[in-house]
N, C-alpha and C positions, 0 to 999 in steps of 0.2 A: 315586538322585539327593537329591545332599546336601541339607539343610535351606536353605541359601541360594539354591539352584538352584531348590526351589520358591518361594521366594518371590521369587526375578526372574521366573519364570516369569507366578507371577498376579499379579503388578505389570502385567508386557506384557500381561494379557488385561483387566486394571481401566481401564486407561490406554487401549487400541484401544475397548474398548468405552465409552467416554467419549466420543468425539466427537461422537456426531448431540450428547448433550446441548449442548454447547460453542456450537455450530451453530445451537441451535434459541433460545439463550437471548443476546438482545443487551447484557444487563446485563456487568456486572463478572466477569472469570473470576477462578473463586477461585485466591489463591495466599497463599506463606506471608508474615507479615509484614517489608518491607523498609525498610531504614531508607533515612531520606532525605539523610542527610551524602555528602559527594563521595566518589568512591572514590579508588583511588592515585592520585599526585600524576602529572602530565604531565612533571616534567623529568627523570625517572631514566632512564638507559642500559636501552634493549632488550632483552631476553633471555629464554630458557629460565628460569622460578622453578620449584626445587625444593622451596621453601619452604611454611611451613605456609599457614593463613588469614590469619593476622597480616602475611605477607612483602606477604603483599600487596593509436534510430533505426538501430535496428538495420538496418543496409543489407542487403537478402535474401541479399546474397553475403558479407556480412562482417558490422557488429555486429549482435549478436543481442542482445534486449531477452527478460529472463527467462520472458516469457513461451509462450515456445517448449519450457520445462521440461515440458509438459504431453504432452510422448512418453516413449517408454519409454528408461529411462537406459541399456540394455545388454542385451545377448543377440542372439539371431538376428534376433529380431523388431523390435528398435531402431527406433523411427521410426513405430512403428503407435500408433493412440489405443486407449485402454485403458475399460474402463469405471469409472464410480464406483463405490466398495465401499461396502457401509454397516453398520451397525454397531449393537449394541442399546445401550441408554442404563442407563449405572450410576451417571456422576458424570461432575466436570468430569477435565480432561485435566491439567492443572497440580496438582491436589490431592499435598499430601504432608504425610509426619509433622513435623510442627512439632519435636520433638526429634530430627530427623535430621541424624545427622553431618557435618559439614563435610569437605570430599576436603582435603587434602593435595595440597601442589605435587607432594613425593618420588614421591606415588602415583599423579598423574596421568601423569607424566613414563614410570615405568612403564609402565604401559597402555596410553598412546599412540603411545610411540616408531615402533613397529612401522609403523602408520596414518600418521603424520605424516611418514616417508621416504617415502612411495610417489613414484616418478617424476613420475606425473600431473601432481603438483600444484606444479611447476615451484617460482617462488619463493613461499612461502607466509609471510603475518604473520598472526598469532591472539593471542585474549583467549577466558580461561574465566574466569567472575567469579561468585560467591555471589549470587543473586536476594536473597539473605536481606539480607546486609551490602552488598552492593557490594563488595564487596575482589575484587582479583584473586587467581587462585587458582596459575593457570600463565596462560604466555604465552612466544611469541616477537617480537618487530618490533611490539609490543601498541601500542607511542606513534608507529612509523612511517606518516605517510598514504601511503596508498593508495588506488588506483580503486575506489571504492565500488559502481558499476552501478547497479541499483536498490534495495539496502539505502539510497541515499539515502532514498527514501520513508519512513525509519522518522524520519529527521530532520526532514521536510516533516511528517508525521503529528503527529507530536509537539507542534513550535511552535504550526500549526492547535487542536491540543486546549488548547495552555496561551495563545493568544491570544484564540480565537473562542468566545464564549460556547458551551455546549452543546446548548441550547434551539435554537442560528441554522438556520433554514433558507434557503435561496438563493432568491430572489423572481424571475421573470420576467414582466414586467409590461406590461399595453399603458395608454396616456395620452393623453389631448386633448392635439394637436399644437395652435399657433396661429394655425393656419391653419385657419378652418373647414369642414368636411367632413374634416377629417382625423387620423389617428391614429397614434401610434409605437408598433412593438414596442420594449422595452427590455431588452435582454440584461443579467443581474447576476453571469453565471459560473457557471450551472449546464449544464455541458454532457452529463447525465444526462436532461435534457427529452427527452422522447420521441414522437415520432408511433406508434408502435404500439398498438394494444389491449391494456389492463393483461395481458389473459390470452397475449399471445404476449411480454412483455417477460422477457428472462431475465438473469441477472447468472451467471456463470461457469455456463453449460448449466442453471441451476436457477431455478426460479419465485420471484417475488418474494411478499414479503406486506406488511401493512400498514405496517411500519417502513422497509422498504427500496424499496417500491416507488417509482420518479420520478416527477416532474412529467408534467403530460401534455397534450401539444398541443392533443389536441382539448378538451379541458374548459377548456384558456383560452380557443379558439375560440366555444366555445358559452356561458360567461360573458360575452365579449366583445360577442356578435351579442347576447344579451339585453338587456344594458345598452343598446345601440345602440338596438335597437328599442325600449324602452321610451321615449328620449327622441325615438322619431321618425325616425330615422336608418336608410335602409335602402341607403344608398350611398356607400361611404367612399375615400379615399384611403389609400396604408400607406403609412410610412415604417418603418426601421427601426434602433436606436442603438446602436453599439458601443462608447462612450466611454469606459467603465468603465476600461478596459486601454490600457495605453502601452505604447510601446516596440515591439518586432517582432513580428509575426503567428508566424514563423516560426520554431521552433527550431532552432539549427544544425547539430541531426543530421537535420532533418527529410525525412522520405522518404515521406510520403501514406501509410504503412501502419500504424508504430508510433506515431504522433501525428498530430494535426489540427492544421492552424493553430489557433494561442492565442487567442480571439476570445470575449467574454462572452456572445453569443450563438450557438448550434447547437442541433439536435436529432441523440440518438442520437450522439455524440461524433463527429458528421461522419461517419460511415459510409454508404457507399453504400449497401449494403445492412444495413439495422440488424438486420436476422437472422442475419445471418453466424455462425457459430462459431468463425469465424477469429478468432485472438488478434490478428493483426493485417493485420486487413481493409483495403483500401481506402477511400479519404477524399473527400471531396468536396474539389475546388478551392476552393470558396466557401463555410465554413460557415454564415456568418452569412446572405448571400444565399439560401442553401438554407433555411433555418430559414424564412425573412421568405416567401417564395414558398409552402412547404408551409404556413403561417399563413394566407398568402391564400386557399389553396385551398380549405382547411376553413372559411373565413367564408363563403364560395361555398356552400359543402354547409351550411351552418347558413341561408341566405338576405340574406346581407346580400353585395350587389355590391362588388367592389373595380376600380375604376379604374386601368388601367394596371398598369403594374410596380412592386412596392415599391420605394422609392430609401431608400438610405443617410443620414440625416437626424441629427441631436444635437435630442432632448427638449427643452422650455420647462423651466428650473429651477423647481419647485415644481409641474409641471403636475398635472392631476389626475388620480388611477386609474383606470381604466376597472374593470376586472380583470387576477387575477394568480394564478399557480399558486406551487406553493414545494415544492423539493425534499427528500429526506430530512435531517433534521439531521446537523450537520457531522459527527461521530461516527459515524454511519451512511456517511457517503460516504468516510472513513477507513476505515474496516473494508474497502468495497468495493476502495479504490486497492490496498491491501494484498492482498487477496486476490488478486485479478487481479493484481498489478503493473500498473495502469492508467497510461498516461502523461498522456493526454490530460486526465484527474481528476486526476492528480498533480501539476498545472500549475493548474488552475483552485483547488482547493485550497490551494496556496501561495501563488497571488493573493489569498484571502480570508485567509490569515494577514497577507500587507503592510498591506491596508486597515486590519485591527484594530489594526495597528502605527505604521498613518499613513503608511506608504510607498507609492509609485508601484506599482499590479497589474503588472507586468514581470517578465520573467524576475530583472532583476536586484533588483527590489525583493522578491520574495518569497525570494531568498539573503539577501538582507542582512536582511528580518524572522524568517527562521528564527535566522542566526547568532545574534541578540540574543537570541531568545529560549532559545537551550539555554544562553546565557551568563547569564541570567536564574535558570534553573533548577537552575545550578551544573555544569551537564556540559561536561568538560574540552573546549574545539575547539582547542587548539594545534595547527596544520597543517592546520589544515581547512580547505576551497577549495570553495565554492561558485556553480553557476554556473546550477542549473535548480533545481525540485522535483522530477523524475522520476528522475533519475540518467541519462538518456542522454547526458551530457556526460562525454568522456573526459577532460575539464581538474579535473574535481571528484576534492576528497582527502579523506578520511575518515580518521582512524587506527582497528584493531580498536578500542581501549580505548573511545573514544567512542561506537559502535556501541555495547560491551556496557553503558556509563553509561546510554544512550538506555533500554534496554529495563530495568534496573534501576530508572529511574525511572518506565517506566510502573507497573513492580509496587509500588511505594513506597505505603504507607497512607496518608501525606499528599497524595498526587498522584491522588485516584479519576479526576479527568479526564482522564488520561492512558491510562487502561485500555483502548481502544478499540485502542488500541496493540497489547496481547499478544490481544485476542479477535480483532481482522482477520488475525492473523497465520496460513498454509494451516497445515493438519496434516498432518502426514508420511506419503505414501498415501494419504492421503483426499479433498482440498481444493485446490482455487487450484492457483498453480504447482508445489505438489510434489504432486500428484494422482499423476504418473508416476515418483515418485523413491521412494528409501527400499523399492522392490520384490525382488523374489526373487533377480532379478538380481545388485542390484547390490551385494551383500555387506552391506548396512546395513539387511535387513527387520528386525532385529530392535528397531529403536526406530522403526518405523510405528506411529504413532499416541502416540508418547509425546514427537515433538519438532515443536513450532510454530518455524517460521523465514519469513525473507523472503529468497527468491532475489535475485541477481541476475549477471545475464549480458551480456558484449560479447565482439568478437571477443579472445581471448585473458585475458579477466578473467571469474574463477569466484569470486563470494561469497556465503555464506551467516551469517546472522544470528539467533538467535533462543532460545528456551529448550528446557531439556530438565530432564528428572527422572533422576537415579541410582539406582544399584541401590540404594541406602539411603532413595532417597525424596526427597531435596535437589534443590529447584530448582536449575538452574544457570541462566546466561545465557554466551553465547560467540557471537563474530564471527569468521569463517575467511575469510580472502582471499588469493587464490589471482590470481597470473599466470604464465601459461603459453602454451606451443607445442604441446602435441601431448598426446595420451593424452585419459581419459575422467575430465576433473579434478572433473566435478560426481558423479561418483559416491565418487571418492577423497574428498572432501570430506565425504559424506554418510557413508563408513564411518569419519572421525573421529567424527565425531557421535554415529555408533552406539557407538564405543568410548568415549566419556563415557558415554553412557545406562548401558550393561554394567559402568561403573565406581565402586565406591565409591571406591576410590582414598585410603582411611585409613590 
């Protein structure tokens, strides 16, 4: 084995061993300093770039959200669930040598040529950039808008983190109504509010900790009952308020599995079975009404009688609060939505961005707030079209270069508020929607533990955008956007990323 091969093998072992550390730490991920300045201009022609660094709802039978990526990527047991793998603790996944050399376009072209011409990819647009400088290194069609699928969530996440203060927690509140003996449950936009006991809550199959544990409906009922009893009230009528959001409740691609009706009041994201391990579980028809009914049941269990059926209403302006519970902070919610590719949570976070920007809390308002926030950050948005915050819309368009710019901004030292975009990215072969990709049969196993990326899958569309450490220890950002009609495009995309990881390319 030559010296370079020994270094490469050692680097893989360290990167894979670091996964447990990154997942255990909610703070910023270790990355090299990255410039905040804008990357390549958006007006130049798209082409392969061989120059140096200075050059540069799902329907169950059709549209498939990328959370279905939790199945094996290829091989005779494709479609079977694989177990999570564990790794020893050594250091952060994206740690890289500060003096690592920058790849050249010529080097990347030579190393990636075979992987880029895989017939399973169909039409591929892509961009690879240096995370330290944000400069494009190599690409084709990098300025051409393409269907992003769930990589849209990167834009939603960046906008929310830029607009919403990092200590923000979404409140679900109970207030006194104008009518004596009546209280109102007010939805604040937290779809993670749970009806489960704390020890039964799972996110991506894993138990929660103090930072990630969702607010509890049982806690809210207990606090409400205590306040009512202290005031001498033991019987109430219950209303519920969903007036925070405007516009349609249903996403145009709503299928009652990949996404619930988008309302500011719900429990367990509207799942019929809140403990279901299915990544696209059946959803209740009326999430707000179901949440109010569940709250009424818990009030009764606390010794407060609830007359009649909860009714939809609007709480009086300035009504006195009786009790409230709050979600994890918005950065923790962003990490959750990226790791698990959570469509319902993504739409809720987009509405928090809209509210912070003074826009209507709707699909349209969230998209407008996102585009405005990206422009303010200097991210190129030419050709970008957004219709939602989750990426279920097939009408969304984002160029690959915009996705790499989003990732470069998240790595920039002067934007620490954006770091949860990186810490929320699934780790190849280990977590979230990448847990069963980059496996032994994919031809991309060498990049397991080295790549962190957001997946995106709709019928005929496969996207992947994230970070990778190359063979010289340099952190790169990439976006691969494929439109295809056959073959295993996800494995083909993974092999391109693995080729980038194996490449010093100088």
